[in-house]
Backbone as a printed PyTorch tensor [residue, N CA C, xyz], in Angstrom:
tensor([[[ 91.2330, 100.5570,  80.4960],
         [ 91.1240,  99.3550,  81.2870],
         [ 90.3320,  98.3270,  80.4900]],

        [[ 90.8160,  97.1110,  80.4400],
         [ 90.1210,  96.0250,  79.7570],
         [ 89.5600,  95.0580,  80.7960]],

        [[ 88.3820,  94.5010,  80.5090],
         [ 87.7830,  93.5240,  81.4150],
         [ 86.9940,  92.5150,  80.5900]],

        [[ 87.0500,  91.2660,  81.0170],
         [ 86.2790,  90.2290,  80.3450],
         [ 84.8040,  90.4250,  80.6580]],

        [[ 83.9520,  90.0430,  79.7100],
         [ 82.5150,  90.1950,  79.8740],
         [ 82.0200,  89.5050,  81.1460]],

        [[ 82.5220,  88.3240,  81.4320],
         [ 82.0950,  87.5900,  82.6290],
         [ 82.4360,  88.3620,  83.9050]],

        [[ 83.5920,  89.0070,  83.9320],
         [ 83.9800,  89.8220,  85.0840],
         [ 83.1480,  91.0940,  85.1540]],

        [[ 82.8760,  91.6810,  83.9870],
         [ 82.0770,  92.9060,  83.9530],
         [ 80.6970,  92.6800,  84.5630]],

        [[ 80.0980,  91.5280,  84.2530],
         [ 78.7700,  91.2210,  84.7790],
         [ 78.7510,  91.2610,  86.3050]],

        [[ 79.7720,  90.7010,  86.9210],
         [ 79.7920,  90.6330,  88.3850],
         [ 80.2460,  91.9410,  89.0350]],

        [[ 80.9050,  92.8220,  88.2790],
         [ 81.4510,  94.0520,  88.8460],
         [ 80.8480,  95.3110,  88.2190]],

        [[ 79.7280,  95.1720,  87.5640],
         [ 79.1410,  96.2590,  86.7830],
         [ 78.9850,  97.5550,  87.5910]],

        [[ 78.3390,  97.5060,  88.7440],
         [ 78.1040,  98.7200,  89.5410],
         [ 79.4110,  99.3900,  89.9450]],

        [[ 80.3730,  98.6010,  90.3910],
         [ 81.6670,  99.1470,  90.8120],
         [ 82.3840,  99.8060,  89.6340]],

        [[ 82.3420,  99.1820,  88.4710],
         [ 83.0050,  99.7350,  87.2950],
         [ 82.3390, 101.0210,  86.8300]],

        [[ 81.0210, 101.0590,  86.8430],
         [ 80.3190, 102.2860,  86.4540],
         [ 80.6860, 103.4150,  87.4080]],

        [[ 80.7900, 103.1130,  88.6910],
         [ 81.1910, 104.1360,  89.6630],
         [ 82.6040, 104.6440,  89.3670]],

        [[ 83.5280, 103.7600,  89.0210],
         [ 84.9000, 104.1630,  88.6940],
         [ 84.9480, 105.0270,  87.4330]],

        [[ 84.1560, 104.6470,  86.4370],
         [ 84.0940, 105.4410,  85.2020],
         [ 83.5770, 106.8410,  85.5260]],

        [[ 82.5410, 106.9030,  86.3290],
         [ 81.9210, 108.1780,  86.6890],
         [ 82.8490, 109.0600,  87.5220]],

        [[ 83.5200, 108.4960,  88.5040],
         [ 84.3390, 109.2980,  89.4190],
         [ 85.7640, 109.5380,  88.9280]],

        [[ 86.3580, 108.5400,  88.2800],
         [ 87.7530, 108.6630,  87.8380],
         [ 87.8930, 109.0710,  86.3800]],

        [[ 86.8100, 108.9430,  85.6120],
         [ 86.8610, 109.3080,  84.2060],
         [ 87.5670, 108.2970,  83.3310]],

        [[ 87.7170, 107.0650,  83.8140],
         [ 88.3960, 106.0410,  83.0130],
         [ 87.4440, 105.4660,  81.9720]],

        [[ 87.9980, 104.7930,  80.9830],
         [ 87.2160, 104.0830,  79.9760],
         [ 87.4650, 102.5970,  80.1640]],

        [[ 86.4050, 101.8050,  80.0770],
         [ 86.5100, 100.3600,  80.2470],
         [ 86.1200,  99.6860,  78.9390]],

        [[ 87.0320,  98.8930,  78.3980],
         [ 86.7430,  98.0920,  77.2100],
         [ 86.3030,  96.7100,  77.6700]],

        [[ 85.1440,  96.2570,  77.1900],
         [ 84.5900,  94.9690,  77.5820],
         [ 84.9300,  93.9630,  76.4820]],

        [[ 85.5550,  92.8490,  76.8940],
         [ 86.1080,  91.8790,  75.9380],
         [ 85.3630,  90.5510,  76.0050]],

        [[ 85.0370,  90.0160,  74.8300],
         [ 84.4550,  88.6770,  74.7130],
         [ 85.1910,  87.9620,  73.5880]],

        [[ 85.6230,  86.7730,  73.8490],
         [ 86.3570,  85.9670,  72.8660],
         [ 87.5740,  86.7100,  72.3070]],

        [[ 88.2430,  87.4630,  73.1660],
         [ 89.4620,  88.1590,  72.7690],
         [ 89.2580,  89.4330,  71.9770]],

        [[ 88.0120,  89.8660,  71.7920],
         [ 87.7240,  91.0740,  71.0160],
         [ 86.9390,  92.0700,  71.8650]],

        [[ 87.2000,  93.3460,  71.6460],
         [ 86.4250,  94.3840,  72.3230],
         [ 85.0350,  94.4140,  71.7010]],

        [[ 84.0180,  94.2200,  72.5460],
         [ 82.6430,  94.2050,  72.0480],
         [ 81.8520,  95.4270,  72.5070]],

        [[ 82.3570,  96.1200,  73.5280],
         [ 81.6730,  97.3200,  74.0190],
         [ 82.6800,  98.1820,  74.7770]],

        [[ 82.3380,  99.4430,  74.9050],
         [ 83.2100, 100.3860,  75.6120],
         [ 82.3410, 101.2360,  76.5420]],

        [[ 82.7100, 101.2870,  77.8060],
         [ 82.0250, 102.1030,  78.7980],
         [ 82.9180, 103.3030,  79.0660]],

        [[ 82.4100, 104.4970,  78.7430],
         [ 83.2320, 105.6920,  78.9090],
         [ 82.4190, 106.7920,  79.5790]],

        [[ 83.1040, 107.7460,  80.2300],
         [ 82.3870, 108.8190,  80.9160],
         [ 81.6760, 109.7400,  79.9350]],

        [[ 80.6220, 110.3430,  80.4100],
         [ 79.8750, 111.3100,  79.6110],
         [ 80.6960, 112.5940,  79.5490]],

        [[ 80.7060, 113.2360,  78.3860],
         [ 81.4390, 114.4940,  78.2180],
         [ 80.8580, 115.5600,  79.1520]],

        [[ 81.7060, 116.3960,  79.7550],
         [ 81.2180, 117.4380,  80.6620],
         [ 80.1520, 118.3350,  80.0410]],

        [[ 80.2550, 118.6360,  78.7610],
         [ 79.2650, 119.4980,  78.1150],
         [ 77.8910, 118.8380,  78.1160]],

        [[ 77.8420, 117.5260,  77.9910],
         [ 76.5630, 116.8290,  77.9970],
         [ 75.9530, 116.8090,  79.3960]],

        [[ 76.7850, 116.7730,  80.4150],
         [ 76.2960, 116.7570,  81.7860],
         [ 75.6790, 118.1010,  82.1600]],

        [[ 76.3260, 119.1850,  81.7640],
         [ 75.9020, 120.5180,  82.1580],
         [ 75.0830, 121.1980,  81.0650]],

        [[ 74.3430, 120.4380,  80.3580],
         [ 73.6400, 120.9020,  79.1770],
         [ 72.7430, 122.1220,  79.4240]],

        [[ 71.9510, 122.1230,  80.4720],
         [ 70.9720, 123.1820,  80.6880],
         [ 71.2340, 123.9720,  81.9700]],

        [[ 72.4700, 124.2170,  82.3080],
         [ 72.7480, 124.9300,  83.5480],
         [ 72.8600, 126.4450,  83.3600]],

        [[ 72.5490, 126.9500,  82.1760],
         [ 72.5300, 128.3910,  81.9360],
         [ 73.8500, 128.9850,  81.4680]],

        [[ 74.9240, 128.2130,  81.4420],
         [ 76.2000, 128.7370,  80.9620],
         [ 76.2730, 128.5770,  79.4490]],

        [[ 77.1480, 129.3430,  78.8520],
         [ 77.3470, 129.2600,  77.4050],
         [ 78.0410, 127.9430,  77.0660]],

        [[ 77.6920, 127.3060,  75.9600],
         [ 78.2520, 125.9970,  75.6250],
         [ 79.7730, 125.9710,  75.5400]],

        [[ 80.3790, 127.0450,  75.0490],
         [ 81.8270, 127.0380,  74.8680],
         [ 82.5770, 127.1340,  76.1920]],

        [[ 81.9380, 127.5470,  77.2700],
         [ 82.6380, 127.6300,  78.5600],
         [ 83.0000, 126.2460,  79.0750]],

        [[ 82.3170, 125.2040,  78.6190],
         [ 82.6340, 123.8450,  79.0410],
         [ 83.9470, 123.3480,  78.4340]],

        [[ 84.4730, 124.0850,  77.4520],
         [ 85.7340, 123.6960,  76.8150],
         [ 86.9520, 124.2420,  77.5510]],

        [[ 86.7420, 125.1250,  78.5240],
         [ 87.8670, 125.7150,  79.2520],
         [ 88.7420, 124.6400,  79.8670]],

        [[ 90.0450, 124.8060,  79.6730],
         [ 90.9990, 123.8750,  80.2410],
         [ 91.2050, 122.6130,  79.4370]],

        [[ 90.5750, 122.4880,  78.2840],
         [ 90.7130, 121.2680,  77.4960],
         [ 91.6430, 121.4310,  76.2930]],

        [[ 92.0630, 122.6470,  75.9970],
         [ 92.8900, 122.8930,  74.8150],
         [ 94.3780, 122.8780,  75.1130]],

        [[ 95.1530, 122.9780,  74.0660],
         [ 96.6060, 123.0050,  74.1720],
         [ 97.1300, 124.1260,  73.2890]],

        [[ 98.1470, 124.8350,  73.7730],
         [ 98.7730, 125.8880,  72.9800],
         [ 99.6250, 125.2590,  71.8880]],

        [[ 99.5170, 125.7980,  70.6860],
         [100.3090, 125.2890,  69.5740],
         [101.5280, 126.1540,  69.3090]],

        [[101.6260, 127.2970,  69.9600],
         [102.7410, 128.2150,  69.7380],
         [103.5490, 128.3580,  71.0230]],

        [[104.8320, 128.6300,  70.8480],
         [105.6920, 128.8900,  71.9880],
         [105.5010, 130.3170,  72.4920]],

        [[106.2110, 130.6940,  73.5520],
         [106.0420, 132.0280,  74.1410],
         [106.3170, 133.1760,  73.1670]],

        [[107.2370, 132.9900,  72.2300],
         [107.5800, 134.0460,  71.2860],
         [106.9820, 133.8210,  69.9010]],

        [[106.0200, 132.9030,  69.7860],
         [105.4190, 132.5840,  68.4980],
         [103.9470, 132.9890,  68.4790]],

        [[103.4020, 133.0900,  67.2890],
         [101.9910, 133.3850,  67.1240],
         [101.3350, 132.2270,  66.3850]],

        [[100.0660, 131.9960,  66.6580],
         [ 99.3590, 130.9240,  65.9620],
         [ 98.7850, 131.4060,  64.6390]],

        [[ 98.8280, 132.7250,  64.3790],
         [ 98.3900, 133.2720,  63.1000],
         [ 99.4960, 134.1530,  62.5380]],

        [[ 99.4710, 134.3440,  61.2300],
         [100.4720, 135.1870,  60.5930],
         [100.1120, 136.6540,  60.7960]],

        [[101.0730, 137.5310,  60.5260],
         [100.8300, 138.9730,  60.6500],
         [ 99.7270, 139.4270,  59.6920]],

        [[ 99.7140, 138.8540,  58.4850],
         [ 98.6850, 139.1880,  57.5170],
         [ 97.2970, 138.7700,  58.0040]],

        [[ 97.1820, 137.5680,  58.5760],
         [ 95.9040, 137.1260,  59.1270],
         [ 95.4460, 138.0370,  60.2700]],

        [[ 96.4020, 138.4820,  61.0730],
         [ 96.0750, 139.3870,  62.1690],
         [ 95.4640, 140.6820,  61.6490]],

        [[ 96.0390, 141.2190,  60.5980],
         [ 95.5380, 142.4550,  60.0100],
         [ 94.1230, 142.2670,  59.4460]],

        [[ 93.8600, 141.1080,  58.8540],
         [ 92.5330, 140.8320,  58.2860],
         [ 91.4780, 140.7800,  59.3720]],

        [[ 91.8200, 140.2120,  60.5200],
         [ 90.8410, 140.0220,  61.6010],
         [ 90.6020, 141.2860,  62.4230]],

        [[ 91.3880, 142.3490,  62.2000],
         [ 91.1990, 143.5810,  62.9810],
         [ 89.9890, 144.3340,  62.5390]]])
């Protein structure tokens, strides 16, 4: 979402709430150029000291690179890692 600096000034609280709740990023524009970006804090930074392992915050963020009948590593690599 792009917004002019003058509009951002008058809608700052509402925009911060939208960024926080919807996870959108707001680019702030002055003289036709992006001068600042308001973006949500990464989930790992929010849950920094809640006692869970850091890598658990990555759950659900990845993508499979192999199809159902494919492997992401070769047979030789598999043997090395055993």
